[in-house]
ChimeraX commands (.cxc) that place a marker at each C-alpha (Angstrom):
marker #1 position 8.98,-2.85,-27.50 radius 0.5
marker #1 position 10.47,-5.37,-25.08 radius 0.5
marker #1 position 10.01,-5.08,-21.34 radius 0.5
marker #1 position 8.70,-2.16,-19.34 radius 0.5
marker #1 position 5.37,-0.51,-18.62 radius 0.5
marker #1 position 3.53,2.20,-20.55 radius 0.5
marker #1 position 0.24,3.93,-19.74 radius 0.5
marker #1 position -2.26,5.45,-22.19 radius 0.5
marker #1 position -5.45,7.40,-21.54 radius 0.5
marker #1 position -8.31,8.30,-23.88 radius 0.5
marker #1 position -11.27,10.54,-23.04 radius 0.5
marker #1 position -13.85,8.71,-25.15 radius 0.5
marker #1 position -16.63,11.11,-24.14 radius 0.5
marker #1 position -14.85,13.89,-26.05 radius 0.5
marker #1 position -12.90,11.68,-28.45 radius 0.5
marker #1 position -9.48,13.01,-27.44 radius 0.5
marker #1 position -6.31,11.76,-25.72 radius 0.5
marker #1 position -6.38,12.42,-21.96 radius 0.5
marker #1 position -3.41,14.79,-22.25 radius 0.5
marker #1 position -2.31,16.29,-18.97 radius 0.5
marker #1 position -3.85,13.61,-16.77 radius 0.5
marker #1 position -1.68,12.85,-13.73 radius 0.5
marker #1 position -0.53,9.24,-13.36 radius 0.5
marker #1 position 1.58,7.27,-10.90 radius 0.5
marker #1 position 3.20,3.86,-10.99 radius 0.5
marker #1 position 3.78,1.98,-7.75 radius 0.5
marker #1 position 5.51,-1.28,-6.99 radius 0.5
marker #1 position 3.55,-2.97,-4.18 radius 0.5
marker #1 position 5.48,-6.24,-3.76 radius 0.5
marker #1 position 8.10,-7.44,-3.10 radius 0.5
marker #1 position 8.44,-3.92,-1.61 radius 0.5
marker #1 position 6.15,-0.89,-1.66 radius 0.5
marker #1 position 7.51,2.22,-3.37 radius 0.5
marker #1 position 6.64,4.88,-5.90 radius 0.5
marker #1 position 8.43,4.20,-9.20 radius 0.5
marker #1 position 7.31,7.30,-11.06 radius 0.5
marker #1 position 4.71,10.00,-11.53 radius 0.5
marker #1 position 3.95,12.32,-14.39 radius 0.5
marker #1 position 1.35,13.47,-16.88 radius 0.5
marker #1 position 0.06,11.98,-20.09 radius 0.5
marker #1 position 1.55,13.54,-23.23 radius 0.5
marker #1 position -0.22,15.28,-26.12 radius 0.5
marker #1 position -1.04,11.85,-27.53 radius 0.5
marker #1 position -2.20,10.55,-24.14 radius 0.5
marker #1 position 0.81,8.34,-23.36 radius 0.5
marker #1 position 3.13,8.20,-20.34 radius 0.5
marker #1 position 6.42,6.42,-20.72 radius 0.5
marker #1 position 8.87,7.31,-18.01 radius 0.5
marker #1 position 12.49,6.14,-18.44 radius 0.5
marker #1 position 12.31,4.25,-15.11 radius 0.5
marker #1 position 9.55,2.03,-16.52 radius 0.5
marker #1 position 11.97,0.57,-19.08 radius 0.5
marker #1 position 14.79,-0.37,-16.71 radius 0.5
marker #1 position 15.81,-3.19,-14.43 radius 0.5
marker #1 position 13.48,-1.65,-11.80 radius 0.5
marker #1 position 10.63,-3.62,-13.40 radius 0.5
marker #1 position 10.92,-7.08,-11.86 radius 0.5
marker #1 position 8.56,-9.91,-10.97 radius 0.5
marker #1 position 6.03,-8.50,-8.52 radius 0.5
marker #1 position 2.76,-6.69,-7.91 radius 0.5
marker #1 position 2.25,-3.15,-9.26 radius 0.5
marker #1 position -0.41,-0.48,-9.24 radius 0.5
marker #1 position -1.00,2.19,-11.87 radius 0.5
marker #1 position -3.04,5.18,-10.68 radius 0.5
marker #1 position -4.89,7.44,-13.11 radius 0.5
marker #1 position -6.18,10.74,-11.66 radius 0.5
marker #1 position -9.36,10.87,-13.76 radius 0.5
marker #1 position -11.45,13.10,-11.47 radius 0.5
marker #1 position -8.90,15.92,-11.51 radius 0.5
marker #1 position -8.48,15.48,-15.28 radius 0.5
marker #1 position -12.22,15.85,-15.96 radius 0.5
marker #1 position -12.48,18.83,-13.61 radius 0.5
marker #1 position -9.57,20.60,-15.32 radius 0.5
marker #1 position -10.93,19.83,-18.81 radius 0.5
marker #1 position -14.28,21.48,-18.09 radius 0.5
marker #1 position -16.18,18.22,-18.62 radius 0.5
marker #1 position -19.27,17.25,-16.67 radius 0.5
marker #1 position -18.26,16.54,-13.06 radius 0.5
marker #1 position -18.93,12.77,-13.26 radius 0.5
marker #1 position -18.29,10.23,-10.50 radius 0.5
marker #1 position -14.66,9.15,-11.00 radius 0.5
marker #1 position -11.69,10.05,-8.83 radius 0.5
marker #1 position -8.43,8.06,-8.75 radius 0.5
marker #1 position -8.55,4.87,-10.83 radius 0.5
marker #1 position -6.16,2.24,-9.43 radius 0.5
marker #1 position -5.19,-0.73,-11.59 radius 0.5
marker #1 position -3.38,-3.48,-9.69 radius 0.5
marker #1 position -1.57,-6.09,-11.75 radius 0.5
marker #1 position 1.13,-8.75,-11.50 radius 0.5
marker #1 position 4.24,-9.01,-13.65 radius 0.5
marker #1 position 5.43,-12.57,-13.97 radius 0.5
marker #1 position 7.72,-12.04,-16.97 radius 0.5
marker #1 position 9.64,-8.71,-16.89 radius 0.5
marker #1 position 10.91,-9.29,-20.44 radius 0.5
marker #1 position 7.38,-8.65,-21.76 radius 0.5
marker #1 position 5.98,-5.16,-22.29 radius 0.5
marker #1 position 2.93,-4.20,-20.22 radius 0.5
marker #1 position 0.82,-1.53,-21.92 radius 0.5
marker #1 position -2.07,-0.21,-19.81 radius 0.5
marker #1 position -4.70,1.59,-21.92 radius 0.5
marker #1 position -7.49,3.46,-20.12 radius 0.5
marker #1 position -10.71,4.34,-21.95 radius 0.5
marker #1 position -12.98,6.60,-19.89 radius 0.5
marker #1 position -15.90,8.99,-19.64 radius 0.5
marker #1 position -16.81,11.01,-16.53 radius 0.5
marker #1 position -19.10,8.10,-15.52 radius 0.5
marker #1 position -17.15,4.94,-16.21 radius 0.5
marker #1 position -13.99,3.38,-17.58 radius 0.5
marker #1 position -12.28,0.32,-19.02 radius 0.5
marker #1 position -8.69,-0.50,-18.10 radius 0.5
marker #1 position -6.82,-3.55,-19.32 radius 0.5
marker #1 position -3.50,-4.89,-20.54 radius 0.5
marker #1 position -3.14,-3.92,-24.17 radius 0.5
marker #1 position -0.72,-4.82,-26.91 radius 0.5
marker link #1:1,2 radius 0.2
marker link #1:2,3 radius 0.2
marker link #1:3,4 radius 0.2
marker link #1:4,5 radius 0.2
marker link #1:5,6 radius 0.2
marker link #1:6,7 radius 0.2
marker link #1:7,8 radius 0.2
marker link #1:8,9 radius 0.2
marker link #1:9,10 radius 0.2
marker link #1:10,11 radius 0.2
marker link #1:11,12 radius 0.2
marker link #1:12,13 radius 0.2
marker link #1:13,14 radius 0.2
marker link #1:14,15 radius 0.2
marker link #1:15,16 radius 0.2
marker link #1:16,17 radius 0.2
marker link #1:17,18 radius 0.2
marker link #1:18,19 radius 0.2
marker link #1:19,20 radius 0.2
marker link #1:20,21 radius 0.2
marker link #1:21,22 radius 0.2
marker link #1:22,23 radius 0.2
marker link #1:23,24 radius 0.2
marker link #1:24,25 radius 0.2
marker link #1:25,26 radius 0.2
marker link #1:26,27 radius 0.2
marker link #1:27,28 radius 0.2
marker link #1:28,29 radius 0.2
marker link #1:29,30 radius 0.2
marker link #1:30,31 radius 0.2
marker link #1:31,32 radius 0.2
marker link #1:32,33 radius 0.2
marker link #1:33,34 radius 0.2
marker link #1:34,35 radius 0.2
marker link #1:35,36 radius 0.2
marker link #1:36,37 radius 0.2
marker link #1:37,38 radius 0.2
marker link #1:38,39 radius 0.2
marker link #1:39,40 radius 0.2
marker link #1:40,41 radius 0.2
marker link #1:41,42 radius 0.2
marker link #1:42,43 radius 0.2
marker link #1:43,44 radius 0.2
marker link #1:44,45 radius 0.2
marker link #1:45,46 radius 0.2
marker link #1:46,47 radius 0.2
marker link #1:47,48 radius 0.2
marker link #1:48,49 radius 0.2
marker link #1:49,50 radius 0.2
marker link #1:50,51 radius 0.2
marker link #1:51,52 radius 0.2
marker link #1:52,53 radius 0.2
marker link #1:53,54 radius 0.2
marker link #1:54,55 radius 0.2
marker link #1:55,56 radius 0.2
marker link #1:56,57 radius 0.2
marker link #1:57,58 radius 0.2
marker link #1:58,59 radius 0.2
marker link #1:59,60 radius 0.2
marker link #1:60,61 radius 0.2
marker link #1:61,62 radius 0.2
marker link #1:62,63 radius 0.2
marker link #1:63,64 radius 0.2
marker link #1:64,65 radius 0.2
marker link #1:65,66 radius 0.2
marker link #1:66,67 radius 0.2
marker link #1:67,68 radius 0.2
marker link #1:68,69 radius 0.2
marker link #1:69,70 radius 0.2
marker link #1:70,71 radius 0.2
marker link #1:71,72 radius 0.2
marker link #1:72,73 radius 0.2
marker link #1:73,74 radius 0.2
marker link #1:74,75 radius 0.2
marker link #1:75,76 radius 0.2
marker link #1:76,77 radius 0.2
marker link #1:77,78 radius 0.2
marker link #1:78,79 radius 0.2
marker link #1:79,80 radius 0.2
marker link #1:80,81 radius 0.2
marker link #1:81,82 radius 0.2
marker link #1:82,83 radius 0.2
marker link #1:83,84 radius 0.2
marker link #1:84,85 radius 0.2
marker link #1:85,86 radius 0.2
marker link #1:86,87 radius 0.2
marker link #1:87,88 radius 0.2
marker link #1:88,89 radius 0.2
marker link #1:89,90 radius 0.2
marker link #1:90,91 radius 0.2
marker link #1:91,92 radius 0.2
marker link #1:92,93 radius 0.2
marker link #1:93,94 radius 0.2
marker link #1:94,95 radius 0.2
marker link #1:95,96 radius 0.2
marker link #1:96,97 radius 0.2
marker link #1:97,98 radius 0.2
marker link #1:98,99 radius 0.2
marker link #1:99,100 radius 0.2
marker link #1:100,101 radius 0.2
marker link #1:101,102 radius 0.2
marker link #1:102,103 radius 0.2
marker link #1:103,104 radius 0.2
marker link #1:104,105 radius 0.2
marker link #1:105,106 radius 0.2
marker link #1:106,107 radius 0.2
marker link #1:107,108 radius 0.2
marker link #1:108,109 radius 0.2
marker link #1:109,110 radius 0.2
marker link #1:110,111 radius 0.2
marker link #1:111,112 radius 0.2
marker link #1:112,113 radius 0.2
marker link #1:113,114 radius 0.2
view
C-alpha cells in the first residue's frame, strides 16, 4: 500500500483485536485540524478514506487511541490508561504509515509498523 496512514489496535491481555475502540487522526502542523475519527473494525483496523488522499502531506500528526473507554466498555479490569496520543512526523507522504498499538489495561506499545 503506497501512501496514507492506517491504525491498528490489539488487546493483548485478552488476545483479541481492539474492535470498537474510538480513534482520531489530527494534523498538528503546518496547521492544526482533525482529519478523521472512527472506530476500529472487527479485525482491529481503522482506515478512513481521507487517510489515503492528498490530505496527507509533510507535517506533524497525532493519532489518538481511546484505550480507557475501550477497556471500560469491554468489561476488562479498569487499568490506568485513558487516551493514548502518538505524535509523529511525515517526511515522505508517498510512504505508508501503519500505526499498530499493542495494549493491556496497564501499558502499551505504539510504533510505526510495516
